[in-house]
Structures are given as C-alpha cells and as structure tokens.
N, C-alpha and C positions, 0 to 999 in steps of 0.2 A: 543157467537157463538153456533149454534145448533149442533146436532149430524150430522156427515157425513153419508150420505146414500150410502151404498156399494152394488154394483152388483157383484156377484161372478160367473163367467162363468167357468165351470169345478169344481163345488163345491164338488164333491164326490172324486176327486183325492187327491193326497198328498198335493199339494199347497192349493187347495180349502179347505180341512178339517182343515189345520193349520191356514188358514185365518179366518175361523169361530171360531177357538179357541182364536185367538187374539181379534176378535170382542166380543166374550163372556166374555173375561177377562176385557173388557173396555166398559160396557154397557152405560156409560155416554158419550162416545165419538162416538160410531158407532151404526148404525142399518142396518139391511139387507133389501134391496129393491128388489133384484132379485137373483134367483139361477138357475143354469142350470146344467144338467148332460146328458150324452149320453144314457146309458142303465141301470145304477145302480138305478133303481126305488125305491128300498127299502130304501137305504140310503138317496136319494133325499127327499122322503116323511118324513123320520125322521127329516131331517134338516129343512124342511118346517114347520113341526108342532112345532119345537123348536124355530125357529127364526121368524116365521110368516111374510114372505116377501109378497110384493104386487103381485109378479109374479114368477112362476117357468116355466122353459122350459125343456122338455125332447126331445132331438133331435132324438132318436129312436122312430119313430111314432108308432111302435108296443107296446110301453109301455104307450102310452097316456091314454088309458082308465083306466089302473090300477092306474096311478097317479091321474087322475081326480077323480076316485071313492074314493080313499083314502083321498083326500082333499075336498070331497064334503060338509063336515060340516063346512068348513071355508070360508073366503072371498078371499082366495088366487086364483088368476087367473092362469089357467094352459094352456100352449100352447105346440105345438109339431112341430118338424122339424127344419132344419137348417135355413129356411127362417124366422121362428119366432124368432130365435136367433138374426138375423140381425135386425129385427123389434124392439126387446127389446133394442138392443145396441144403437139405435138412440133415445130412449125415453129421456125426460128431467127430469125424476123423480129420478135419482140417481146422486151422486157427483163423485164417483170413480168407474171405472170398473176394477176389478181384472181379467185379461185375463189369465186364468190358464188351458185352454183347450190344450191338448197335440197335437203337430204336426200341419200339414197343415190344419187340421180341424178348427183351431182357427183363420185362416187368415181373412176370410170374416167379421166375427162379429167385430174383432178388428179394421180392416180397416174402417168399417162402423162407429164405435165410433170415430175414429180419424178424419174422414171426417166431423163429427159433432162438432169438437173442444173439445171433451171430455178429461178428465183426465184419463189416462189408467195406471194402475199398471201392468206392462208387465212381466208376468211369462212365456209366450209362446215365446221362442226364435225363433221358426221356422217361425213366422210371418216376422221377419226381415231377416232371412236367405233366405227365398223364394222370398220376394218382398220388400226388404228394401228400394229400390229406390222409389217405389210408396208410401209406407207408410210414409217415412220421408218427401217426397214432399208434401203429404197431410197434415202432421202435421205442416209444415212450412206455408202452405197456410191458415190453419184454426186456428192456435194457440193452437192446442191440445198439452197436456203435456204427455210425455211418461216417467214414472218413473220406472226404472228397479227393478224387484224383485229377479232375479237370484243373488245369493250371490256375484258372481264375478263382475257383472255389477253394483250392488248396491254399492260395495266397491269403484269402480272407480267413480261412481256418487258422493259418499260422499267425496271422495278425491278432486273432482273438485268444490265442493261448495265454492263460493267466489274466484275462480281462473279463469283467462282468458283462455279459452280453446285453444286459439291460442298459448299459451306458453307451451303446452304439447309436449314433445319430443317423448314419447312413453308410451303405457300402457302395463302392464305385468299381464296376467291372470295366476293365480295359479291353479295347478291341484294336487289332492291328489295322482294321479297315479293309483287309483282304486285298486281292490282286487288282481290284477296280476302284480303289479309293480315289475320289475326286472325279470319277467318270460320270457322265450324264446318260439319260435314256437313249439318246441318238447313237451313242457308242454301244451301250449294253444290248441293244436290239440285235446286234450281229455277233454277240459273244458265243463261242462254242465251248464244249466241255474241256478241250485241251487247254484253253486259256484259263478257264475257271479253276482248273486243278493245279495251277501254278501259284501256290501260296508263297508270299514273299518271305515269311519267317519260319513257319512251322511245317514239320513233316507229319502228315496225318492221313487217315483213311479217306476214301473218295467222298463218302457222304458228308462227313464233318467239314471237309475242305470246301464243298459246294455251299454248305450252310454258312461257312465263314465268308464266302464270296458274296452271298446275298444278305449278310448280317442276321440271318435267322438264328445262327448259333448264339449270338448275343441275346436274342429274345428268349431262347430256350434257357440260357444261363440265368437270366433275370428271374424266371419262374422257379428254376432250381434253387437259386439263392433264397427266394422267399420262403420256401419250405425248409430247406436245410438249416437256415440260421434264424428262422422264426421272425422274419422281417415283414413289416407292412409294405404294401405296394410302393408307397411314396418314399420309402427309405432306400430304394434301389435305383442306381443311376448307371449309365453307360457313357464312357468317354473313349474317343479314338486316340490311341497312342501308337503311332506307326512303328516305333523302334522295338516294341514288345519286350522291353526290359523290366518295366513295372507290370506285374501280372494282375494286380488289383490292389485296392486300398480300402481302409476302414477309417471313417471319421467318427470321433467320439463326442459326447455331449459337452465336453469342456473345450472343444475346438481343435484339439490335437488330432493328428492323423498318423496312421501307420501304413506303410507300403511294403509289400514283399517283392523282391527284385531278383533277377538272375537272367542268364541267357535263355532263349526259348528252346527248351529241351524237356520233353515229357518224362524222361526217366527221373528227373529231379522230384516232381510231385509223386510219381509212382513209388520211388524209394522211400520218400517221407511217409506215405500212407502205409507202407509195409512195416516200417520201423517205429511208427508213432506208439508211445509218446517220446521215444528217443530219436537220436540221429546217429548215423554211421558215416564214416569217411567215404568219399568217392573221388574218382578221377575225372568227373565231369568238368567241362570247360568253365572257367570263371569269367565274370565281367571285368573287362579292362576299360575304365571310364575314359582313358585317353583315346579310345576308339569311338567315343560317343560325346561329341562336343555339345550336343543339345539333346534333351529329351522333350519332345513336343506333344501337344494335346490339342484336340479339336472336337467339335460337336459332330455326332454322326448325322449323315444326310438321310433322314427318314423319308423324305419326299421321293428320292430316287430309289433308295433301298427300303422298299415298303414293308418288307418282312419284319423288320424290327418294330415298326409301328403296329403291325397286325398282332405280333406276339405280345406287345405291351397291352394292347386293347384286350386281348384274350386273358391276360393275367388279371387285369382289373375286373373283367366280367366274371371270371371264376367259373365254378361249376365244371361242366364238361367242355367248355370252350377251348382250354389249352389242349385237351385230348384230341378234339376235332382238328385243331390247327396242326398238331404234331402229325396226325395220321395223313392229312392232306399234304403236308410238307414231305413226308416220307415218299408218298406216291409221286409227287411232282419231281423230286430230286432223282428218283429212279428213272422217270421218263426223260428228264433232261440228260442224264448220263447215257441213256439209250438213244439220244438224238431224236426224240419224238416231240419235244416242245422246246421253245426258246427260253432264254434266260428270264426275260421279263414276264413271260406267261406264267411262271411259277407263282408269282404273287397274285396274279389275277385269279387263278384256280383256287388258291388257299382262301382268298377273300370270299369267293362264291360259296365255298364249302361252309365257312363260318356263318354265312347268311342263310344257307339252306338247311343245315342239319339242326334238328330240334334241340333247343337249349334245355339242360337239366341243371337246376340250381344245386341240388345236393345228391350227386350220383353215387350209386353203389359201385363195387368193382365190376359187377355184371353190366351196369349201365356204361361204364367206361369201355368195356369190351365191345358192346353193341355200337357205341359212338365211333369207336375206331373203325369198325367194319363199315358203318354207314358212310363215314367220310371218305374212306378209300374207294368205295363203290361209286360214290357221286363224283369224286375226282376222276375216276376212270372214264366216266361218260364224256368228259371234256378233253381227254387225252387221245390223240390219234393212235391207232394200232400199229401203223407202219412208220418207219423212219423217213425223215425228209432229207 
C-alpha cells in the first residue's frame, strides 16, 4: 500500500504543526498533498518549502502575492480565499483531510469534503457544534468517514472499536479543570490572559486554551460527541480528572466500562486518526504509573464556570442555539485575548446572546450562517473597542 496523501487545513496552528511533525516522523507512511493557513504566510511558506505539497491556500487574500512570490521557484500551486479552500477540499488528490481550522471558519471546507465522501480527521469541533445535523446527514449519505482528533473524542472512538454503539449507556468526557480549577469568582474577576493561557497539562492554541480555562471546551465537546457518536443528550457526562491520563470513558449497558489512557500529547490522537484502522509504532512518551500514585475525579463547578452550563443548556435546546453560543464564544475569547473584557464577562455576554438571538428549531445551513453573524454582531455591541 502506498503512502497516504494528507491535506492539512489550518497547518500553521497547534494541531496543524503537530500533524506535520507526525508526517515528518513517518515519511514512508505519509506525504503532504495540500496545506492551508489564514494569515501566517511566513510559516506557511516554510512548511510548503519543507513538505513540497501540490497545493497551498492562504485564505487571507492580502497575503496571496507574498506567498505566491515566495513559492515562485517551485511547482506548488498557490490559491487564495475561502472559496479556494472549498475547491481544494473536494479534490480527489488526497486521502485524508486533517480539518484543523479553528472555529466556524472551518465549517464550509469540512462540509464540502464530507459531501464528497472523503475521510476527514476532525480536529475542528465547532463544525459539529454549529451544524452537526447537516454534517452527519451528509456523511451518512455519502459514506464519508469522520475520525476524531480531539483527545477526548479519539478516546471514545477507540473505546468503541469493535463494540456495537447501540450498547453504549453513556460516554464520559474528562476535563483537566484548566488552570483555575478550584478557584472562585472573587479570584477569577482579576484573571488576565497570561494566566489563562498557562494550561497545566496540554500544549494547545490560544483559543482552545482559553476555552479550557472557562470549561467552554468541555461544553463544545459534549455537543460534538452528541453528533459524532449519535448520543442522546442525557448519555453525555463531564468529569474533572486533573491528571489528564484518562482521556475519556465509555460505559456500556452491561455495566462494564472502557477508558483510553495515555500521557497528554496531541500527536497520539493525530497519528491514530491518520493511521486508522491500524496503528504504527511511535517514540511518544509512555505512562509510568509509578509517577501517578492517584488518579482523581471530581464534579465540575458549573456555578463558577458557567460556560459549561450554558453549553449544556444550548445542547438540550438544540436548533441554532449551539451555533449562537459558539459564535458568541468566539467573539468573547478574541476580546479577552485582546484585553478588552474580563474573564467572567465572557459568560455574561454569551448568556445575553443566547437570550437575544432568535431561536430557530430546524435551521438550514443558511440559517446557521445568519445566526453566526447575528450573534457576533450582538456580542460586539457589548464589547469595548479599546483595551483596558
């Protein structure tokens, strides 16, 4: 069997760069067919020169000439804009698409690949949070395979291999608790981004690290799990596991339980997604249980970390509520990272957006697009324009 041809969308982000590390470590197994980035033209060019893909896409059209000029001495095709991203997603020249674009921006290209029956290594949880019904219906229709890259969903996926999904009683997503586990509002009111970006266990991009600190990440993962594994709302639970050794668990109808374990390293689920249904050796660090005298668990504090409760409510409400919540969250995280709002204000704004934006019970893709815009615009009215 020849090398798998990999397209990496969002190649300059945390998941994208780690995917390329996995590919580089296994040159006999993988080759890069396509790369995409939004505005990090310098790193995109470095990656292109190193991996020599057939195609690169820079979605920030202002960066097109810079990238094209830098790659002018190669045979690499350079495209620009989000429409080009969709056009590359439907090409038949790759075997696996690693969908690692952060946020709503990753929806259209991922959906386009699914509609073509592609294999998608899904690292963009927002695609299913926003439009899980549409994406999974398309996958069922075309036979597209969605293999999760998120460590929690990869863990559940691995636990379900060889098991009838109908025998699942519930799935349990584990959370580290983030850097502020155990803290109360009187502490969190003074939190700055430098503190929130210091995750105790995982090395991730800025947006997902803030989501972890607010527990929004776990809320997004609950909604993703609902669609990815066909679960009912009440079959999905979250438990705080500070050591991050157990990445998630599945409980079956006979009372037995499976857990997938390992050290917190995103390259493990990335490699698994690229090699599924097989596995290949790696030199990733192994768990030594002599270093872990206890594995502990506790309930999440949803009164302090309200984002998890807001996400759960949106999941139960359904319709366009998760889309609105996600859009508002993306807006407030960007504002927090720009020092324009405080840590606790993020939840306040998300809650107001969920109250204000019109609810649509059975939205179309266009409805989702409009809901996303409306939520961002309303959130912006509550966010100061200048830093404090």
